[in-house]
ZALO-364851 format. One record per residue (C-alpha): x, y, z; residue in one letter. Coordinates in steps of 0.02 Angstrom, whole numbers, padded with zeros to 5 digits, always signed. Example, Ala and Ser with C-alpha at 12.3 -4.5 7.8 and 13.67 -1.06 7.14 Angstrom:
<nodes>
+00615-00225+00390a+00684-00053+00357s
</nodes>
This chain:
<nodes>
-00879-02931+02685m-00741-02805+02718e-00832-02666+02625i-00979-02683+02745i-00863-02661+02894n-00794-02505+02811q-00969-02436+02783i-01016-02469+02965r-00862-02375+03028k-00891-02230+02909l-01074-02220+02962s-01029-02206+03146l-00900-02071+03114l-01020-01971+03005i-01142-01967+03150f-01021-01937+03293i-00909-01801+03220i-01043-01672+03168p-01151-01712+03321f-01007-01678+03440l-00953-01525+03340a-01118-01431+03344i-01148-01470+03527n-00971-01423+03577l-00996-01258+03486c-01157-01236+03585l-01067-01270+03750i-00931-01143+03707v-01063-01016+03658s-01154-01036+03823q-00999-01042+03932n-00880-00909+03862p-00809-00872+04034e-00708-01033+04029f-00603-00961+03887l-00593-00783+03951e-00419-00706+03954n-00350-00837+03836t-00309-00833+03650i-00477-00920+03624f-00586-00782+03698t-00761-00804+03627v-00823-00671+03507d-00969-00570+03577q-01083-00620+03433i-01052-00803+03470g-01102-00789+03654r-01272-00838+03722s-01356-00879+03886g-01405-01053+03935f-01544-01128+03831s-01594-01286+03742i-01605-01231+03560p-01674-01401+03510y-01828-01350+03610y-01837-01161+03618d-01741-01110+03461g-01649-00974+03556s-01504-00972+03434l-01457-01046+03267s-01318-01169+03228i-01242-01031+03122s-01230-00910+03268r-01161-01044+03383a-01029-01098+03257a-00981-00954+03141r-00875-00846+03258t-00707-00871+03341f-00661-00991+03418p-00811-01102+03377q-00773-01105+03192y-00608-01189+03235l-00715-01335+03291i-00857-01327+03166f-00769-01300+03000k-00637-01437+03016p-00772-01556+03079a-00881-01519+02926m-00733-01539+02807f-00693-01708+02884i-00877-01757+02878t-00888-01709+02694a-00738-01819+02654f-00814-01963+02751l-00978-01937+02657l-00884-01953+02493y-00810-02117+02552l-00978-02177+02620y-01074-02150+02459w-00932-02220+02354s-00921-02378+02462k-01110-02403+02454n-01104-02384+02265n-00967-02515+02260q-01067-02631+02374l-01225-02621+02268v-01121-02652+02112n-01045-02806+02193n-01217-02872+02239l-01285-02842+02064k-01124-02891+01973s-01124-02723+01884l-01012-02571+01869n-01122-02416+01876l-01126-02248+01962n-01295-02248+02046y-01394-02089+02074k-01379-02105+02262f-01189-02091+02244k-01205-01936+02134i-01326-01848+02251f-01227-01903+02404g-01064-01832+02338i-01152-01672+02284l-01219-01653+02461s-01041-01671+02527a-00981-01536+02407i-01117-01416+02462f-01076-01452+02644l-00897-01397+02610v-00954-01240+02519v-01075-01197+02660h-00938-01221+02789s-00818-01108+02693i-00950-00971+02676l-01003-00980+02859l-00945-00824+02948g-00887-00735+02790v-00971-00565+02787k-01030-00479+02628f-01170-00354+02650d-01254-00393+02486i-01421-00479+02466q-01366-00597+02327i-01229-00669+02438y-01351-00703+02580k-01470-00786+02457l-01328-00891+02385f-01278-00951+02558r-01456-01005+02596r-01470-01093+02428v-01309-01189+02461v-01374-01249+02630l-01542-01295+02552l-01456-01394+02414l-01352-01489+02542f-01512-01541+02632i-01607-01585+02472i-01466-01688+02397f-01433-01776+02562e-01615-01828+02583i-01628-01883+02401v-01468-01985+02416a-01529-02068+02576q-01697-02107+02498g-01622-02181+02340l-01500-02288+02439l-01640-02356+02549v-01740-02400+02392i-01592-02492+02316n-01559-02589+02475l-01743-02632+02494y-01743-02706+02318k-01592-02811+02366l-01660-02868+02534k-01678-03049+02477s-01492-03055+02434k-01433-02969+02594i-01561-03031+02721e-01428-03128+02817t-01317-02973+02825l-01443-02844+02883i-01562-02802+03024n-01732-02787+02940k-01804-02684+03083k-01670-02553+03057v-01710-02551+02871l-01890-02507+02916i-01829-02372+03035l-01721-02298+02897k-01870-02295+02779i-01976-02209+02913i-01838-02083+02953l-01811-02032+02772v-01999-02018+02749g-02017-01907+02902i-01873-01796+02848l-01948-01775+02675a-02122-01735+02743i-02053-01609+02869i-01952-01525+02732a-02106-01504+02622v-02221-01446+02763l-02093-01325+02834s-02049-01241+02669l-02191-01112+02672p-02137-01059+02847i-01952-01055+02806l-01970-00940+02656i-02070-00812+02756k-01998-00689+02880s-02028-00714+03066g-02049-00877+03163n-01864-00862+03205t-01867-00976+03357h-01963-01110+03263f-01838-01102+03120k-01690-01117+03238h-01766-01263+03334a-01807-01349+03169l-01628-01321+03110e-01551-01409+03261w-01672-01554+03261n-01671-01576+03072y-01481-01581+03069f-01480-01718+03200v-01616-01809+03102g-01510-01807+02944v-01356-01878+03029i-01462-02003+03127l-01479-02094+02961f-01295-02138+02974y-01308-02200+03152l-01446-02317+03093l-01333-02371+02950s-01207-02428+03077n-01336-02544+03157f-01413-02591+02991f-01270-02707+02944w-01237-02855+03056r-01061-02880+03121k
</nodes>
């Protein structure tokens, strides 16, 4: 089915583009000397020493990506990713409709597109400075809504595909379906368990490390989606 090939390609791009973007921002942040004396001189706030934030939480994705020139990498990558997410959830909605011989907008499509919208809003707000508490709260809420809607959309899609497994068993890798179920479950559990820590002050390094790893966990769903469908 051509739509499955389209979903596989979209899935791979949704994983690769943001993964490369955040890590390229990290490399620029840790190696500002390479861009010294050029028009892309790294802002002082966006500079950091060598570290592995996935492990030590030495800096946040926001700090690595919100200043010049890193935002020239991060923001376009997130805009492209958001557009690809829109296509991904729309194509999956179309696929499920084809399998069920229906014409509905499933909840996973709605939540998936909402997550893409909040990703765009978060990317626009990143680096914009307003020294008012309500703005900072709004920015955090936007990021939180992106995460919540993304996890809900992923969970609902997995449920729908699981219900259709008898119809698509020749088209899918069942082991990957199990991995997707486990991944979504782990992401949901971590989100719930981490919430009390995230809403409190302190534990900065833990929060930063969680941010990097959780982001990769969310986009790992799409890498699995690429392997989920057989060629």
